[in-house]
N, C-alpha and C positions, 0 to 999 in steps of 0.2 A: 549509605547514609547521605552521600552526596547527591544521588539520584533522587531520593525522597525530598531533599530540600529544594532541588531544581523543579521538580514536578509541583510542589506546593507553592513555590515562588511564582512559577508561570501561571498556575491557576489563579493565585491572587492578582497577578498583573492583568489576566484576561478579565476578571470580574471588575477591576477598576476601569478597564477600557469600555466594558459594556455599560457601566454606570455613567461614564463620560459621554458615551454616545446617546444614552437615554436623555441626558441633560441637553445635549446639543441638538438633537432631532425632535425631542418631545414624544417619541414613540415608546409605548409601555412595553413593547416586545423586548427592547434592550434591557429594560429594568428587570423584567422577569428572568431573562436569560442570565443577567448578572447575579441575581438571587440564587438561581439554580446552581450556578457555578460556585458561588460562595458556599452553598450548603455542601456540595461535594468536596470542596476544599476542607471544610471542617471535619467531614467524615474521614477523609484521607489522613488528615493530621491526627485525629483521635486514633485511628487504626495504627498509624505509625508509632505513636507513643505507647499504645497498648502492646505492640510487638516488643518494644524496648523493655517495658516493665515485665513482661512475661519472660524475657531473656534473662533479666536480673534475677527474677524468682527461681528460674531453673537453675541458675549457678549457685544459689544459696542451698538448694536441696540436694 
């Protein structure tokens, strides 16, 4: 669980850095990269919670 939190936290941090670079430089490349990183962060978070829910369901059965 610690590794998943660390990965998601680092992905969020890198997205924030990309958005800050987009504002600082005015280049759209950084904004697109930040959006892609944010998308994959959300996918990773949803997958993590899906695994937790499936674990709980498996314990109930």
